C-alpha positions in Angstrom: 295.8 192.2 168.8 297.4 195.3 170.5 298.7 195.1 174.2 297.7 197.7 176.9 298.9 197.4 180.3 296.8 199.7 182.9 298.4 200.8 186.0 296.6 201.2 189.6 297.9 201.7 193.0 295.8 204.2 195.0 292.1 204.3 195.8 291.5 207.4 193.4 293.0 205.5 190.7 290.5 202.7 190.5 287.5 204.8 190.1 289.2 206.3 186.9 290.8 203.3 185.7 287.8 200.6 185.9 285.5 202.3 183.3 288.5 202.4 180.9 289.3 198.9 181.2 285.8 198.0 180.7 285.8 199.9 177.5 288.9 198.6 176.2 288.7 194.9 177.3 286.9 193.8 174.0 289.4 195.2 171.5 292.8 194.9 173.3 294.9 192.4 175.1 294.7 194.1 178.6 296.6 193.6 181.4 295.8 195.1 185.1 298.6 195.7 187.2 297.8 196.9 190.9 301.3 198.3 192.4 300.0 197.9 196.2 300.6 201.6 196.7 297.2 201.5 198.9 297.2 198.3 200.9 294.8 198.9 203.5 291.6 196.7 202.7 289.4 199.7 203.1 291.7 201.6 200.6 291.7 199.1 198.3 290.4 195.4 198.2 286.6 197.0 198.8 286.4 198.0 195.4 286.9 194.7 194.0 284.4 193.2 196.4 281.9 195.8 196.5 281.6 197.1 192.9 282.7 193.6 191.3 285.5 195.6 189.3 287.9 192.6 187.8 290.7 191.7 190.0 294.1 192.8 188.9 296.1 190.3 186.7 299.3 191.4 188.6 299.8 192.6 192.2 303.0 193.9 193.3 304.3 193.5 196.8 306.0 196.3 198.1 308.3 196.6 201.3 308.2 200.3 201.2 304.9 201.9 202.2 306.0 205.3 202.1 308.1 207.8 200.4 311.5 207.7 201.8 315.2 208.2 200.8 317.4 211.1 200.2 316.0 211.1 196.3 312.5 211.4 197.4 313.2 214.3 199.7 314.9 216.3 196.8 312.1 215.3 194.5 309.1 216.1 196.4 310.4 218.7 199.3 311.8 221.4 197.5 310.7 225.0 195.8 310.3 223.7 192.3 313.9 225.0 191.3 315.2 221.4 191.1 312.5 220.4 188.5 313.1 223.5 186.3 315.3 221.0 183.6 312.8 218.2 183.7 314.9 216.2 181.2 317.6 216.0 183.6 315.2 215.3 186.4 313.6 212.3 184.2 317.0 210.9 183.2 318.0 211.1 186.9 315.0 209.2 188.1 315.3 206.6 185.4 318.7 205.6 186.3 319.3 206.5 189.8 320.1 203.3 191.8 320.4 204.9 195.4 317.5 204.7 198.1 314.7 205.9 196.0 311.8 204.9 198.6 308.4 203.8 197.1 308.8 205.5 194.1 312.1 203.7 193.0 310.6 200.4 194.1 307.3 200.6 192.0 309.4 202.0 189.0 311.8 198.8 189.1 309.3 196.2 189.7 306.9 197.6 187.2 310.0 197.5 184.7 310.4 193.7 185.3 306.7 193.0 184.4 306.6 195.3 181.6 309.8 193.3 180.0 307.6 190.4 180.5 304.4 191.5 179.0 306.1 193.6 176.4 302.9 196.0 176.1 302.3 198.3 173.1 300.9 201.0 175.4 300.9 201.6 179.2 298.2 203.6 180.7 298.4 205.5 184.0 295.6 207.6 185.9 295.8 210.7 187.9 298.8 212.1 190.1 299.6 209.2 192.7 303.3 207.7 193.0 302.3 204.8 191.0 301.2 207.2 188.0 304.9 208.6 187.9 306.7 205.3 188.7 305.0 203.6 185.7 305.7 206.5 183.5 309.4 206.1 184.2 309.3 202.6 183.4 307.5 203.2 180.2 310.3 205.8 179.3 313.0 203.2 180.1 311.8 200.7 178.1 310.8 203.1 175.2 307.1 201.9 175.6 304.3 204.5 174.9 302.6 206.1 177.6 298.9 207.6 178.2 298.1 209.7 180.9 294.2 209.8 181.9 293.7 213.0 183.5 296.7 215.2 182.0 297.4 218.5 182.1 295.9 219.5 185.7 297.9 222.0 187.5 297.6 223.7 191.1 300.8 225.5 190.5 302.0 224.4 194.0 305.4 222.7 193.5 305.4 221.7 197.1 302.4 219.1 196.8 303.9 215.6 195.6 300.8 215.2 193.1 301.9 218.5 191.3 305.4 217.0 191.0 303.7 213.7 189.7 301.7 215.3 187.2 304.3 217.7 185.7 306.9 214.9 185.2 304.3 212.3 184.0 303.0 214.8 181.3 306.7 215.3 180.1 307.0 211.8 179.2 303.5 210.9 177.8 302.4 210.5 174.5 298.6 210.5 174.7 297.0 212.9 176.8 293.4 212.5 177.9 292.2 215.6 179.5 289.2 216.2 181.8 288.9 219.7 181.6 289.7 222.8 179.4 292.1 224.0 182.1 294.2 221.0 181.3 294.5 221.5 177.3 295.4 224.8 178.4 298.0 224.0 180.6 299.5 221.6 178.1 299.8 224.2 175.1 301.3 226.6 177.6 304.5 224.1 177.7 304.2 223.4 174.0 302.2 220.2 174.1 299.4 220.3 171.5 299.7 216.9 169.7 297.7 213.7 170.8 295.9 216.0 173.4 292.3 214.9 173.8 289.6 216.7 175.9 287.6 213.3 176.8 285.9 214.3 180.1 286.2 212.6 183.5 286.4 208.9 183.7 285.7 209.0 187.6 282.3 210.2 186.5 281.8 207.7 184.3 282.0 205.5 187.3 279.6 207.8 189.5 276.9 207.7 187.0 277.1 203.9 186.6 276.7 203.2 190.5 274.7 206.2 191.7 271.3 204.4 191.9 272.9 201.5 193.8 275.0 204.0 196.2 271.4 205.8 197.0 269.9 202.4 197.5 271.9 201.6 200.3 270.2 204.8 202.2 273.5 204.7 204.3 272.9 208.1 205.7 270.0 206.6 207.4 271.8 204.0 209.2 273.6 206.9 210.9 270.1 208.4 212.0 270.6 211.3 209.5 268.0 212.8 207.2 268.8 213.9 203.5 270.3 217.7 203.4 270.7 217.9 207.1 274.0 217.1 207.8 277.6 218.2 206.4 280.1 215.4 205.0 283.8 216.2 206.1 287.0 214.6 204.3 290.1 215.8 205.1 293.4 213.9 204.6 296.1 216.0 203.3 299.2 216.2 205.5 299.1 220.0 205.5 295.8 219.8 207.3 295.7 216.5 209.4 299.5 216.0 210.3 300.1 219.6 211.3 299.2 219.7 215.0 298.5 223.4 215.1 296.4 223.4 211.7 294.4 220.2 213.0 293.6 221.9 216.3 292.3 225.0 214.6 290.2 223.0 212.1 288.7 220.8 215.2 288.0 224.1 216.9 286.2 225.3 214.0 284.2 221.9 213.6 283.2 222.3 217.5 281.7 226.0 216.6 280.1 224.7 213.1 278.4 221.5 215.0 276.5 224.2 217.2 274.3 224.7 214.0 275.1 221.4 211.8 275.4 217.7 211.9 278.9 216.6 210.9 279.9 213.1 209.5 283.5 212.6 209.1 284.8 209.0 207.7 288.0 209.6 209.4 291.5 207.7 208.5 293.0 206.0 211.4 296.1 208.6 211.0 293.9 211.4 211.4 292.3 209.5 214.4 295.5 209.1 216.0 296.7 212.3 215.8 293.4 213.8 217.5 294.2 211.1 220.3 297.6 212.8 220.5 296.3 216.3 220.6 293.9 215.5 223.4 290.7 216.2 221.3 289.6 212.7 220.3 287.3 212.2 223.6 285.9 215.7 223.2 285.1 215.0 219.6 283.6 211.6 220.2 281.3 212.7 222.9 280.1 215.7 220.9 276.4 214.5 219.8 276.6 216.4 216.5 280.0 215.1 215.2 279.9 211.6 213.8 283.4 209.7 213.3 282.8 207.1 211.0 285.4 204.7 209.6 286.6 204.7 206.0 283.7 203.8 203.9 283.2 201.8 200.8 282.2 203.7 197.6 278.5 203.1 197.4 278.1 204.4 201.3 280.4 207.2 200.6 278.5 208.4 197.5 275.4 207.9 199.2 276.6 210.2 202.1 277.8 212.8 199.5 274.7 212.7 197.5 272.6 213.4 200.4 274.6 215.8 202.5 273.9 219.4 202.7 277.5 220.5 201.6 280.7 218.9 201.5 284.2 220.1 203.2 287.2 218.3 201.7 290.7 218.8 200.8 290.4 216.1 198.0 290.8 216.9 194.5 288.3 214.0 193.1 285.6 215.1 195.7 285.8 218.7 194.1 284.9 216.9 190.8 282.4 214.3 192.3 280.5 217.1 194.1 280.3 219.2 191.3 279.0 216.4 189.2 276.3 215.9 191.8 275.3 219.5 192.1 276.5 219.1 195.9 278.0 222.6 197.4 281.9 221.8 198.3 284.1 223.8 200.3 287.6 223.1 199.7 290.1 223.6 202.6 293.2 224.5 200.3 295.1 227.5 198.8 294.7 226.2 195.3 293.1 223.7 193.3 294.1 222.0 190.0 290.5 221.6 188.9 289.3 225.3 188.3 286.3 224.0 186.3 284.8 222.9 189.6 284.9 226.5 191.2 281.7 228.3 191.4 282.9 231.0 188.8 283.2 228.6 186.5 280.0 226.9 186.6 280.8 224.5 189.3 279.8 223.9 193.0 283.2 224.5 194.8 284.8 227.5 196.9 288.2 227.5 198.2 288.5 228.2 201.8 291.3 229.2 204.3 289.4 228.3 207.5 286.3 226.4 208.1 284.6 229.6 209.5 284.8 231.2 205.9 282.1 228.7 204.5 279.1 230.5 203.0 276.6 228.7 201.2 275.9 230.3 197.4 273.6 229.3 195.0 275.4 226.8 192.5 274.7 224.3 190.1 277.3 222.2 188.4 277.5 222.2 184.5 279.9 220.1 182.9 279.0 219.2 179.4 281.8 216.8 178.9 281.1 214.8 182.0 278.6 212.8 180.7 279.5 209.2 181.6 281.1 208.5 178.2 284.6 209.7 178.5 286.0 206.1 178.4 284.1 205.2 175.4 285.8 208.4 173.7 289.3 206.9 174.8 288.5 203.6 173.2 287.6 205.4 170.0 290.7 207.5 170.1 293.0 204.6 170.8 291.4 202.6 167.8 291.5 205.3 165.2 295.0 206.4 166.0 296.6 202.8 166.1 294.5 202.2 162.8 296.1 205.3 161.3 299.3 204.8 162.1 299.0 200.9 161.0 298.0 202.3 157.6 300.9 204.8 157.4 303.3 201.6 158.3 301.7 199.8 155.3 301.9 202.6 152.9 305.6 202.6 153.2 
């Protein structure tokens, strides 16, 4: 039986990975590896406890919880010039022995595990640090790599996620793509083989657990009625770690709260920044702004499905809200998920400021986001390996 290792490490990975795991488990020998990139219980363990996802076979223990070190600065804080020669960058990343921060630690620890397991294929998800780190380990050991959610591009090389996407796709063998833009982006750089437009495995998870999420009626526990509140999620450093930007955002929320109830499951880091800004007490005393704790998947999905609209800077929420036909306003200059935009039959609009919010009629229309993306991946892998085995036997 062929051996496959699936790599997860951050909250967005989990929702993309577990449908694939469930689809593959009866046909392949699987190893689920959690890199520990997200280590907060609310960010990680809750998915295993609440949704009964399979526990990882291997859980790495990381010493470095953040990107740090000279190489990380060169890789992630640049104008894109450094990344023009991708082969040279990949080679340096594979062989660099200096202070590489979290990326290097995950790379090295995964390499040790892969040498023990000797998998035939490594599957990575999305665009987090663990995605690229696992890809580098696979490349070093000459193990085939499959990238679920490949081909997406924002065009902004100052985003660490964009760097991870670009470099991971450069060393991938099997490209599983969520939307047509991913296929087009890969074609632009000469990648046309083993590119499969399968849809969105994260929506597989949403469809499976949606009714269970609705049954929590979590919005009612907050005293809210369906379609009478706005759901907010902001986490990107450009929005929540820049004090001037954070002040502007919450000044706008103050104005918005005069006509809408706002619910914000806020990350502790953002809450602490509000405190430093001197805004936390004012926000907490506003009866129309509810600051909630980071939530489990079911509670959060319930809030999203029942809200009037979403304000976010998250990539995944652009997709999840579109799949639920919920209007979404993304506080970013760009998106790597253009299929979610209103002009492309999604429900998403890019905005520069909260004051630009303007509701428009919209309805998400994603034919391939049918809850069966992970099954398509199973069929492709089985057919691909069966075909290759036939070729080997013919010779």
